N, C-alpha and C positions, 0 to 999 in steps of 0.2 A: 504494500500499500504505499502511496506517496505520502510523504510527511506533511502534516498540515503547516499552514503558514506560521512562521515563528512570531512569538509575541514581541510586540514592538519594545525596544530597549530604551530607556530614558536615561541619560547620563546624569549621574548624582541623584538618582531616585533613592531618598531616605525613608520612604514610607509615606503613607497618607498625611500625616501632620507636619512633615518637614517643610513643603513649599509655604506653608501659611504661618507657622509658628516662628520660623526664623526671621523673616521679613518684619513680622509684628514686633519681635523683640529688639531688632535693630532699629526699627522706627522709634520705639520708645526711648532707646538709648540715645538716639540722635536728638529726640525731643527733650529729654532732660539736659543734655549738653547745650542745646540752644537756649534754654531757659537759664541755665547757669552763666553762660556768656552774656545773655541780655541783662540779668542782674548784676553781673560784675561790671560790665560797661556802664550801666546806669549809676552804680556806686562810685566808680571812678570819676565820672563826669561830675556827679554831686560834690565829691571832695575837692575836684580840681576848680570848679567854678564858684564854690561858695567857702565861706571863711567862719571861723569860730566868732562868737560875740564877745566883746571885751568885757561885758558885765557878768558873763557867765563862761569863763575859759574851759576849754575840754578837760584840762587836768582837774580843775575844781569839781566839774561834774562827776568825774570818775573817783575822786576821793570824798565825795558827798559833802562838800563844803561850799558849793555854789550858792548864791543868793536865790531867795524865793522870788517867783514860783519855779524858776528854772532847775533849782537843786531839788525839787520835791518830785521830780519825774525820774524815778531811780531804777526802772526795769532794766533798762540797757546797762548803765553802770553796775548793777549787781551782777548781771551776766558776764560782763566784760572784766570784772574785777580779777578773776584768777589769771586771765592773759595778761592783763596790764601790771598787776601788783606783783604776782608771783612769778610769771614767766618773762616779765619785762618786754612784752611785745609794744612797739611804739604806738602812741595814742592813734596816729592817723590809720595804721594798719588795723587796729582794734575796731575803730569806728567804720573803717571800709568793709570789714568782715560782716558786721552786723547790719549794714546797709544793704549789703548783698543778699544776706539771708532774709531781711524785712521785705526786699524787693520781690524775691522769689516766692515768699509767703503771701504777698499781695496778689500775684498772679493766680497762685492756687486757690486762695480765699475767694477771689472774685469769680473764678471759674466754678467753684463749688456753690456760690450763691445763685449763679446763673443756671446751672445745670438742670434744676427742677423745671425750668421754663423752656430751655433749648437742648438741642442735642448736644452730647458730649464734645463734638468737634466744634460747633459753634461756641460752646462755653470756654474751650481752650483758647480759640483764636480771639475771642472777645476779651479774655482776660489779659492776653498779651497787648491787645489794643489799649487797655487802661494804662499800661506803663509807657506806651508810646505817646499818650497824651501828657504825661507829666513833664516832659521838658519845657513845654510852653509856660508851666506855672513854677517850676522849679530851677531850670537851669538858665533862662534869660537873665540878663544882666539887670535886674530890678533895682530899686532903691536899697533894699535890704537883702543882698544875696548872702544869707546866713544859713549855716548847716547846724541843725540840732540832731542828735541820734534818736530821738523819739518820734520825729515827724513821720516818716515811712511806716514804722511799726504801728502807729495810731491808725494808718490807712488800713493796714492788714488787719488789725483787730476789729475794724468797723465791718470790713467785708466778711471776716470770719464769723463775727457775731450775728450778722443778717443770715448767712448761710445755716448756722445752728437754729436761729429763731424761726425760720421758715419751716423746719422739721420739728419744731416744738422740743427741742432737746434743751430743756430748761436747766438741768444740773450742769451740763457741759457749758451752756451759755453764761451761768453764774461764774463758773471757774474762770472761763475766758474773760468775763467782765472784771473780775478780781484782778487778773493779770493786766488788763488793759488800763485799770485805774492806777496801777503801780506805774504805768508808762505815761499816761497824761489824763487830765481831768475830763477830756472828751469822751471817756468811757460813759459818762453819764447819758450819752445818745442811745446806748443799747436798750435801756428800759423804754425809752419813747420809741424805739424802731419796733419794740415788741408790741406796743400798743397800736402803732400805725399798721402793722402787719396782720394783726389777729382781732382787733376790737371790732365787735359788731356795733354798726351804728344805728340798727333797728332792732326791735325785739325779736323778730323772727326773719333773719335775712338769709336767703338761699345762697349757695355758691355763685358768685358772679360769673356769668357766661364768658367774660373776656379773660378769665383764667385759663381757658382751654386755648391751646396752641393749634387745634385742629380747625381749619376753616369751616364755617357753618354752612357754606354754599360753595358749589364748584367754583375753582379758580380758572380763569381763562387760560389756555395753554402759553400764550405769549407772556403772561405774567408769572406764571409758576416756575420755580427753579427745580421742580421734581422732575426726574427723568421720566420718560413715557414707558419705560419698562420696570418690571419689579427689580428692587435693588436690595442686596444683602443687609441685614440690620445694622451691621457696622459701618455701613456707608450712607445710611439714610440720613437726611437732615431734619427729619421729623423726630421729636422725643418719643420714646417708646410708650411712656404713659404720663401725661401732664399732672403736675402736682394740683391737688384740690385742697384749697385752704378754706377751712370751715371757720367762719367768724365765730367769736366767742363773746358772751355778754361779759360785762366788766366785773360782776361778781365772781365769774368762774376764772377770769384772766388776772384778777387782782393779786392772789397769792403768789404765783410764780414771778409776776413783774416785781413786787415788793422784795421778793427773795433776791432777784437780780439787782435792784437798786440798793439792797443791804449789802450785798458782796462789793459793789462799787464804793459805796460810802465807807465801808470797813476798811478797804485797802487805803483809801485817801486819808482816812483817820489815823491809821497806823503810821503811815508815812509823815503825816503832819506831827504826830506826837514824837516820833523818833528824831526829827530833825527840826524840832521847835526852836533851837537856838541858832539856826542859820539866819543870816541877815535878810532883810527885805520883808515884803508883805506878800501873803498867798495869791493876791490877785492885785494887778498893777492898773488901778482905775484912773490914775493921773499921769499926765505927761507934761514934765516941768511945772507942776503945780496947776495945770489945766485938765479938767476932767476928759478923760479919753474920747468920750463920746462927742465932745464939742471938737476935739482936734480931728477926729474922723470926718464929722460933718463939714469942717472947714476944707478938708481935702476934696470932699465931694462938690464943693462949690465951683471948682474947676470943670467945665463941661467935657474936656478931653479925658479926664480921669474916669468918667463913666465908661468910656470905651475900653478901658483897661480891665474892668470887672469880669466881662465874659472871659477874657484871655486868662485871668487868674484862676478861672473855674474850667479851664480847659475847653472853653466855647460850648461845654454842654448846655448852658441856658438857651443857646440859639436852637438847639435839637428839640427842646421840649415843646414848643408850639407846633413844630413840624410832625412829631411822632407821638404826641400825647395820646391819640386815639388807639394807638397800637399798644400802649403800656398796660399790664395787668392793674387792676384797681389797687391792691395792697401795696405793690411796688410803687405805684404813683403816689401814694400817700408818703412815701419817704421824702418826696419833695418837700413836704410840709415841715417835716423834721429838719431838712437841710436849711429851709427858709429861717426856722427858729434859731438854728445854730448861727446862721449868718446874722441875724439880728443880736444875738447874744455877743458876737465878735466885736460889734460896734462899741460895747462898753469895756471890754478886756483886751483887745488886741489892736494892732495896727493893721487897718484894712488895706493899706498900700503894701503889705507884706504878703507875697503870694502864699508862702509856705503855710500859713494858717488856715488855707482853704482845704487841705488834704481831705479830711473827713467829708466835708460837703462834696467834694469831686467824687467820692466813692457813692454817696447817697443819690447823687444825680445820675451817675454813671449807670448803675444797675438796671433802673428802669429804661433808660435810653438804649442800653445795649440789647435788652429784651425786644424792645419796639423795633429797633433797628433790624434784627433777624427776622421777626415777623413781617415787617415791611418788605424786605428783601426776597422772602419766600413767596410773596404774593397774598398773605392772608388779607382778609377784608377788615377795616378798621372794627374794633370791638365796642366802641361807644360813638 
């Protein structure tokens, strides 16, 4: 009998899982390397283009002797103390390392906060986009090009807190809030974010329809970014299961929010007690004897200065009127938290100092990023 046709031979055939497993592993390795280089590059630029504040030198921050309120932001100095004091690593390298880690954490935290609303690949890309917006606010040579080691960690804590709160992981959020409060007072935003994301504004409010990322009606082919043929799940731009946020009445939401607030206040109280002998006041409400609010209002009297404010916020306010209809309602309410934070800055910060807007940038970015993904995918407006 003639022999049957020989089975085709494939070079390098390692079994059914080899062709898919190895490329995925290599892709993940390249992605982590790219994230590391992105974070390292951003950290290097920040330290090269910004300088220390004469009123709170870096060495004083690291030995916990800096004036208040700067000296009360102790998380990074606590983590850096073994490297700086025991191993004698130079201050610049210590802060560069933690800026690198904070930048990478910001990307991962933003992606985690976006993942319930968009597919993982969208979330990863949009998380990187957040870092690409930061040079506008942090690297341009503004009036106050100052580097503090707690600015970028505060942004990462804000994004990470929103990610945990979306899933109602209250204990983890309280622990993160405690650490965030050791880093900066802006941790007080986390309880406000919890209310914005979950508080029911009515006695019986159903899940808003705009939380679904699936279009409620067919999308015209020319607007849809979906391929016409079925796509494997890992390549799909649609999230496998949209997050359903069930609003809660205040009575049910109050205990975990108060616990989160207590964690934040406890951390701030411990730091204030431990460093009570440091010079200065916990809040700087005056500028050369003038209330800071009046100084900031005087700065706003110049019309050209109003044009700088959108840039200080990464131009995100310009996207809100354009993409607001595609924002999920709970995320959209984060904009009110950001607005309240900006109002508070008028009393305690220099509003011509872009670095103070970091937390507001995060709160404005998350709804904008989800809306951008939905708009690019061709979803109809939800409201």
